[in-house]
N, CA, C and O atoms as a DFTB+ gen file, in Angstrom:
452 C
 N C O
     1  1     -10.889      29.609      -1.820
     2  2     -10.609      30.522      -0.757
     3  2      -9.544      31.771      -1.406
     4  3      -8.679      31.365      -2.181
     5  1      -9.584      33.060      -1.150
     6  2      -8.682      33.717      -1.387
     7  2      -7.401      33.181      -1.074
     8  3      -7.057      32.284      -0.305
     9  1      -6.552      34.194      -2.110
    10  2      -5.121      33.934      -1.728
    11  2      -5.034      34.046      -0.515
    12  3      -4.383      33.156       0.033
    13  1      -5.759      35.385       0.583
    14  2      -4.785      35.673       1.947
    15  2      -5.295      34.147       2.656
    16  3      -4.672      33.470       3.473
    17  1      -6.770      33.848       1.983
    18  2      -7.086      32.420       3.052
    19  2      -6.008      31.611       2.997
    20  3      -5.468      31.271       4.049
    21  1      -5.429      31.086       1.513
    22  2      -4.306      30.215       1.351
    23  2      -3.068      30.455       1.940
    24  3      -2.240      29.572       2.157
    25  1      -2.885      31.990       2.280
    26  2      -1.344      32.214       2.677
    27  2      -1.236      31.772       4.242
    28  3      -0.189      31.423       4.787
    29  1      -2.888      31.876       5.041
    30  2      -2.810      31.665       6.544
    31  2      -2.669      30.451       6.116
    32  3      -1.625      30.012       6.597
    33  1      -3.205      29.643       5.428
    34  2      -3.949      28.237       5.601
    35  2      -2.286      27.520       5.382
    36  3      -1.729      26.724       6.139
    37  1      -1.843      28.015       4.299
    38  2      -0.374      27.290       4.448
    39  2       0.473      27.376       5.326
    40  3       1.217      26.462       5.680
    41  1       0.430      28.847       5.904
    42  2       1.320      29.281       7.188
    43  2       0.907      28.136       8.824
    44  3       1.525      27.800       9.835
    45  1      -0.049      27.967       8.422
    46  2      -0.185      26.819       9.725
    47  2      -0.131      25.745       9.387
    48  3       0.061      24.918      10.279
    49  1      -0.271      25.250       7.975
    50  2      -0.115      23.938       8.259
    51  2       1.394      23.727       7.585
    52  3       1.592      22.744       6.870
    53  1       2.166      24.438       7.777
    54  2       3.637      24.316       7.067
    55  2       4.213      24.175       8.830
    56  3       5.326      23.678       9.007
    57  1       3.662      24.486       9.651
    58  2       3.718      24.172      10.886
    59  2       3.902      22.425      11.496
    60  3       4.615      21.851      12.319
    61  1       3.285      22.215      10.960
    62  2       3.707      20.246      10.968
    63  2       4.861      19.872      10.393
    64  3       5.215      20.063       9.230
    65  1       5.377      19.382      11.182
    66  2       6.978      19.324      10.944
    67  2       7.312      18.009       9.629
    68  3       6.291      17.333       9.506
    69  1       8.060      17.688       9.000
    70  2       8.306      16.680       8.318
    71  2       8.432      15.150       8.897
    72  3       8.429      14.109       8.240
    73  1       8.518      15.277      10.007
    74  2       8.725      14.198      10.939
    75  2       7.817      13.799      11.695
    76  3       7.930      12.864      12.488
    77  1       6.271      14.861      11.412
    78  2       5.058      14.133      11.927
    79  2       4.445      13.412      11.502
    80  3       4.949      12.915      10.495
    81  1       3.078      12.868      11.878
    82  2       1.729      11.874      11.326
    83  2       1.126      13.446      10.705
    84  3       0.167      13.289       9.949
    85  1       1.360      14.266      10.821
    86  2       0.364      15.483      10.337
    87  2       1.065      15.807       8.910
    88  3       0.346      16.237       8.009
    89  1       2.464      15.611       8.681
    90  2       2.852      16.401       7.792
    91  2       2.467      16.814       6.324
    92  3       2.921      15.883       5.659
    93  1       1.954      17.586       5.569
    94  2       1.117      17.652       4.611
    95  2       2.356      17.103       3.348
    96  3       3.569      16.895       3.348
    97  1       1.364      17.037       2.463
    98  2       1.552      16.559       0.921
    99  2       1.320      17.652       0.105
   100  3       0.198      18.132       0.265
   101  1       2.130      18.295      -0.855
   102  2       1.491      19.186      -2.011
   103  2       2.189      18.889      -3.306
   104  3       3.248      18.285      -3.474
   105  1       1.104      19.624      -4.493
   106  2       1.094      18.974      -5.573
   107  2       0.937      20.895      -6.142
   108  3       0.104      21.694      -5.713
   109  1       1.689      21.083      -6.862
   110  2       2.058      22.813      -7.277
   111  2       1.810      23.517      -6.692
   112  3       0.960      24.394      -6.848
   113  1       2.737      23.246      -5.552
   114  2       3.142      24.240      -4.492
   115  2       4.160      24.442      -4.116
   116  3       4.777      23.398      -4.324
   117  1       4.920      25.266      -3.584
   118  2       6.150      25.461      -2.968
   119  2       6.509      26.411      -2.724
   120  3       5.921      27.299      -3.341
   121  1       7.464      26.830      -1.887
   122  2       7.706      27.919      -0.846
   123  2       8.736      27.358       0.470
   124  3       8.817      26.144       0.656
   125  1       9.393      28.183       1.226
   126  2      10.646      27.399       2.201
   127  2       9.853      27.795       3.291
   128  3       9.094      28.743       3.094
   129  1       9.872      27.201       4.538
   130  2       9.327      27.299       5.712
   131  2      10.307      28.075       6.582
   132  3      11.334      27.442       6.336
   133  1      10.636      28.947       7.363
   134  2      11.403      29.719       8.319
   135  2      11.008      30.167       9.597
   136  3      10.499      31.277       9.438
   137  1      10.995      29.851      10.764
   138  2      11.475      30.694      12.136
   139  2       9.234      30.786      11.488
   140  3       8.690      31.884      11.365
   141  1       8.601      29.697      11.269
   142  2       7.061      29.696      11.557
   143  2       6.479      30.723      10.313
   144  3       5.280      31.001      10.344
   145  1       7.376      31.311       9.165
   146  2       6.620      32.238       8.182
   147  2       6.772      31.331       6.556
   148  3       7.585      30.492       6.166
   149  1       6.025      31.734       6.152
   150  2       6.361      30.909       4.532
   151  2       7.494      32.067       3.778
   152  3       7.348      33.254       4.068
   153  1       8.626      31.652       2.798
   154  2       9.040      32.451       2.496
   155  2       8.429      32.165       0.293
   156  3       7.543      31.378      -0.038
   157  1       8.942      32.727      -0.346
   158  2       8.646      32.808      -1.797
   159  2       7.572      31.576      -2.246
   160  3       7.730      30.775      -3.167
   161  1       6.400      31.677      -1.282
   162  2       4.986      30.925      -1.871
   163  2       4.810      30.940      -3.146
   164  3       5.171      31.918      -3.800
   165  1       4.323      30.044      -3.626
   166  2       4.292      29.795      -5.247
   167  2       2.991      28.451      -5.227
   168  3       2.864      27.489      -4.470
   169  1       2.324      28.825      -6.183
   170  2       1.294      28.085      -6.662
   171  2       1.034      27.889      -8.280
   172  3       0.420      28.639      -9.038
   173  1       1.639      26.747      -8.542
   174  2       1.970      26.194     -10.122
   175  2       3.123      27.345     -10.481
   176  3       2.933      28.006     -11.503
   177  1       4.285      27.603      -9.697
   178  2       5.058      28.216     -10.398
   179  2       5.009      29.939     -10.019
   180  3       6.055      30.574     -10.150
   181  1       3.727      30.656      -9.541
   182  2       3.566      31.981      -9.229
   183  2       3.073      32.032      -8.289
   184  3       2.194      31.384      -7.722
   185  1       4.078      33.447      -7.927
   186  2       3.497      33.719      -5.988
   187  2       1.596      33.928      -5.840
   188  3       0.674      34.393      -6.512
   189  1       1.745      33.444      -4.896
   190  2      -0.045      33.791      -4.662
   191  2      -0.429      35.020      -4.567
   192  3      -0.016      35.709      -3.635
   193  1      -0.834      35.258      -5.012
   194  2      -2.514      36.968      -5.419
   195  2      -3.199      36.410      -4.020
   196  3      -3.766      35.345      -3.776
   197  1      -2.877      37.719      -3.096
   198  2      -3.757      37.564      -2.254
   199  2      -5.521      37.990      -2.752
   200  3      -6.505      37.683      -2.080
   201  1      -5.549      38.632      -3.864
   202  2      -7.100      39.084      -4.154
   203  2      -7.071      37.634      -4.795
   204  3      -8.221      37.528      -5.220
   205  1      -6.656      36.898      -4.989
   206  2      -7.311      35.952      -6.132
   207  2      -8.166      34.822      -5.666
   208  3      -8.145      34.740      -4.438
   209  1      -8.927      33.906      -6.261
   210  2      -9.525      33.040      -5.992
   211  2      -8.942      31.674      -6.177
   212  3      -8.876      31.395      -7.374
   213  1      -8.558      30.859      -5.493
   214  2      -7.571      29.397      -5.338
   215  2      -9.009      28.531      -5.006
   216  3      -9.999      29.015      -4.458
   217  1      -8.820      26.730      -5.615
   218  2      -9.065      25.469      -5.010
   219  2      -8.333      24.710      -5.040
   220  3      -7.513      24.598      -5.951
   221  1      -8.438      23.772      -3.797
   222  2      -7.510      22.717      -3.482
   223  2      -8.441      21.369      -3.117
   224  3      -9.433      21.340      -2.389
   225  1      -7.894      20.402      -3.753
   226  2      -8.352      19.372      -2.129
   227  2      -7.130      19.043      -1.391
   228  3      -5.921      19.272      -1.400
   229  1      -8.459      18.084      -0.439
   230  2      -7.118      17.762       0.676
   231  2      -8.645      16.584       1.368
   232  3      -9.746      16.184       0.989
   233  1      -7.973      16.501       2.237
   234  2      -8.688      14.691       2.673
   235  2      -9.971      15.794       3.708
   236  3      -9.745      16.890       4.221
   237  1     -11.062      15.122       3.719
   238  2     -12.015      15.738       4.477
   239  2     -11.436      15.376       6.067
   240  3     -11.801      16.193       6.912
   241  1     -10.721      14.437       6.476
   242  2      -9.870      14.086       7.875
   243  2      -9.488      15.791       8.063
   244  3      -9.920      16.504       8.969
   245  1      -8.944      16.043       7.411
   246  2      -8.192      17.015       7.463
   247  2      -8.519      18.908       7.422
   248  3      -7.974      19.873       7.958
   249  1      -9.702      18.727       6.476
   250  2     -10.394      19.502       6.284
   251  2     -11.456      20.118       7.431
   252  3     -11.961      21.240       7.488
   253  1     -11.595      19.026       8.274
   254  2     -12.187      19.239       9.288
   255  2     -11.578      19.323      10.582
   256  3     -12.233      19.094      11.600
   257  1     -10.379      19.635      10.608
   258  2      -9.720      19.831      11.513
   259  2      -8.476      18.787      12.248
   260  3      -7.645      18.983      13.135
   261  1      -8.836      17.566      11.361
   262  2      -7.945      16.691      12.136
   263  2      -6.242      16.249      12.123
   264  3      -5.869      15.622      11.132
   265  1      -5.328      16.531      13.083
   266  2      -3.945      16.539      12.970
   267  2      -3.899      17.595      13.324
   268  3      -2.791      18.128      13.277
   269  1      -4.882      18.272      13.763
   270  2      -4.782      20.370      13.646
   271  2      -4.060      21.044      12.837
   272  3      -3.205      21.906      13.036
   273  1      -4.646      20.390      11.518
   274  2      -5.133      21.385      10.650
   275  2      -6.135      22.391      11.160
   276  3      -6.927      22.279      12.096
   277  1      -5.850      23.762      10.042
   278  2      -7.149      24.855       9.850
   279  2      -8.383      24.070       9.524
   280  3      -8.439      23.672       8.360
   281  1      -9.145      23.839      10.125
   282  2     -10.577      23.898       9.558
   283  2     -10.756      24.850       8.121
   284  3     -10.272      25.979       8.046
   285  1     -11.629      24.127       6.857
   286  2     -11.711      24.583       6.339
   287  2     -13.469      23.924       5.696
   288  3     -13.773      24.045       4.509
   289  1     -13.988      23.564       6.262
   290  2     -14.797      22.538       5.996
   291  2     -16.499      23.531       5.997
   292  3     -17.602      23.520       5.451
   293  1     -15.703      24.288       7.014
   294  2     -16.921      26.013       7.124
   295  2     -16.693      26.806       5.817
   296  3     -17.653      27.472       5.428
   297  1     -15.608      26.830       5.114
   298  2     -15.548      28.056       3.876
   299  2     -16.253      27.718       2.582
   300  3     -16.288      26.621       2.024
   301  1     -16.944      29.130       2.114
   302  2     -17.650      29.107       1.539
   303  2     -17.017      28.405       0.011
   304  3     -15.898      28.647      -0.441
   305  1     -18.154      27.400      -0.684
   306  2     -17.609      26.832      -1.778
   307  2     -17.054      25.738      -1.373
   308  3     -16.360      25.237      -2.258
   309  1     -17.077      24.945      -0.045
   310  2     -16.469      23.707       0.158
   311  2     -17.438      22.426      -0.195
   312  3     -18.666      22.396      -0.114
   313  1     -16.441      21.253      -0.658
   314  2     -17.715      20.238      -0.881
   315  2     -17.154      19.054      -0.617
   316  3     -15.989      18.871      -0.970
   317  1     -17.684      18.307      -0.125
   318  2     -17.063      16.773       0.381
   319  2     -17.402      15.817      -0.700
   320  3     -18.525      15.318      -0.773
   321  1     -16.611      15.597      -1.402
   322  2     -17.002      15.087      -2.409
   323  2     -17.340      13.156      -2.109
   324  3     -17.417      12.419      -3.092
   325  1     -17.446      12.784      -1.174
   326  2     -17.470      11.348      -0.410
   327  2     -16.354      10.418      -0.993
   328  3     -16.656       9.224      -1.018
   329  1     -15.330      10.700      -1.386
   330  2     -14.506      10.047      -2.225
   331  2     -13.795       9.469      -0.872
   332  3     -13.645      10.405      -0.088
   333  1     -13.403       8.477      -0.442
   334  2     -12.800       7.557       0.287
   335  2     -11.091       7.570      -0.281
   336  3     -10.666       6.913      -1.232
   337  1     -10.554       8.202       0.308
   338  2      -8.823       8.208      -0.076
   339  2      -8.335       6.751      -0.221
   340  3      -7.879       6.424      -1.317
   341  1      -8.363       6.259       0.321
   342  2      -7.649       4.699       0.062
   343  2      -8.604       4.204      -1.303
   344  3      -8.045       3.554      -2.187
   345  1      -9.790       4.483      -1.399
   346  2     -10.373       3.747      -2.697
   347  2      -9.930       4.396      -3.738
   348  3      -9.720       3.826      -4.809
   349  1      -9.722       5.749      -3.534
   350  2      -9.013       6.498      -4.495
   351  2      -7.611       6.120      -5.788
   352  3      -7.351       6.097      -6.991
   353  1      -6.852       5.790      -3.875
   354  2      -5.705       5.124      -4.453
   355  2      -5.327       4.136      -4.960
   356  3      -4.309       3.968      -5.632
   357  1      -6.543       3.026      -4.521
   358  2      -6.505       1.901      -4.610
   359  2      -6.749       1.650      -6.201
   360  3      -6.162       0.701      -6.723
   361  1      -7.691       2.566      -7.067
   362  2      -8.111       2.858      -8.533
   363  2      -6.892       3.573      -9.415
   364  3      -6.397       3.392     -10.527
   365  1      -6.702       4.412      -8.392
   366  2      -5.088       4.858      -9.309
   367  2      -4.177       4.034     -10.095
   368  3      -3.761       3.984     -11.253
   369  1      -3.991       3.197      -8.621
   370  2      -3.030       1.766      -8.718
   371  2      -2.999       0.975     -10.175
   372  3      -2.161       0.783     -11.056
   373  1      -4.326       0.640      -9.944
   374  2      -5.023      -0.348     -11.083
   375  2      -4.795       0.322     -12.028
   376  3      -4.246      -0.319     -12.925
   377  1      -4.982       1.418     -12.261
   378  2      -5.483       1.774     -13.626
   379  2      -4.023       2.282     -13.987
   380  3      -4.092       3.085     -14.917
   381  1      -3.202       2.148     -13.710
   382  2      -1.882       3.294     -13.707
   383  2      -0.600       1.875     -13.593
   384  3       0.537       2.242     -13.890
   385  1      -0.736       0.471     -13.225
   386  2       0.401      -0.114     -12.981
   387  2       0.901      -0.340     -14.294
   388  3       0.586       0.167     -15.370
   389  1       1.785      -1.244     -13.975
   390  2       2.645      -0.978     -13.177
   391  2       3.323       0.604     -12.711
   392  3       3.801       1.353     -13.563
   393  1       3.285       0.888     -11.532
   394  2       3.869       2.306     -11.460
   395  2       5.403       2.329     -11.418
   396  3       6.178       1.437     -11.073
   397  1       5.706       3.892     -11.966
   398  2       7.054       3.685     -11.972
   399  2       7.697       4.934     -10.461
   400  3       7.658       6.163     -10.406
   401  1       8.186       3.982      -9.527
   402  2       8.143       4.930      -8.463
   403  2       8.987       6.026      -8.447
   404  3       9.034       6.697      -7.416
   405  1       9.831       6.405      -9.642
   406  2      10.965       8.030      -9.477
   407  2       9.924       8.650      -9.771
   408  3      10.003       9.698      -9.129
   409  1       8.631       8.652     -10.570
   410  2       7.584       9.234     -11.344
   411  2       7.307      10.507      -9.327
   412  3       6.861      11.639      -9.142
   413  1       7.672       9.814      -8.707
   414  2       6.766       9.947      -7.476
   415  2       7.573      10.322      -6.453
   416  3       7.312      10.279      -5.251
   417  1       8.863      10.803      -7.146
   418  2      10.294      11.169      -5.545
   419  2       9.950      12.586      -5.150
   420  3       9.869      13.372      -6.094
   421  1       9.755      13.014      -4.069
   422  2       9.670      14.422      -3.884
   423  2      10.998      15.338      -4.826
   424  3      12.177      15.199      -5.151
   425  1       9.986      16.207      -4.951
   426  2      10.279      17.318      -6.233
   427  2      11.218      18.448      -4.972
   428  3      11.664      19.548      -5.297
   429  1      11.343      17.891      -3.653
   430  2      12.330      19.584      -3.358
   431  2      11.346      21.005      -3.274
   432  3      11.735      22.014      -2.687
   433  1      10.120      20.918      -3.903
   434  2       9.699      22.014      -3.511
   435  2       9.574      23.028      -2.781
   436  3       9.566      24.238      -3.010
   437  1       9.428      22.077      -1.395
   438  2       8.890      22.759       0.044
   439  2      10.029      21.626       0.896
   440  3      10.432      20.469       0.784
   441  1      10.252      23.072       1.974
   442  2      11.559      22.967       2.550
   443  2      11.214      23.837       3.779
   444  3      10.364      24.722       3.882
   445  1      12.214      23.291       4.811
   446  2      11.720      23.485       6.293
   447  2      13.288      24.021       6.727
   448  3      14.337      23.426       6.483
   449  1      13.198      24.758       7.133
   450  2      14.889      25.960       7.507
   451  2      15.026      25.822       8.739
   452  3      15.941      26.397       9.327
């Protein structure tokens, strides 16, 4: 997705409130959402470049518009890997057990005001 498309996508996704079932989870993304707008949006610590191309991963449920997310399954380059999130999580836990819960604490990179 272009940086502009990423900005538009994340602006829409940021409308999902933290107490909703559709609350988004992010890795390597930071921003402050206020009054329906994103401020200080960064990916891997760098401001999003509207002309750059970005790659991301999400659940197929969300990619196809589930929970009110913008559809991205129709974007060029979209790939449905066929992986099932529960199976991937199970494999990860098995491979990395015992897990240190503190390693998964929210970092506070995303905030709603």
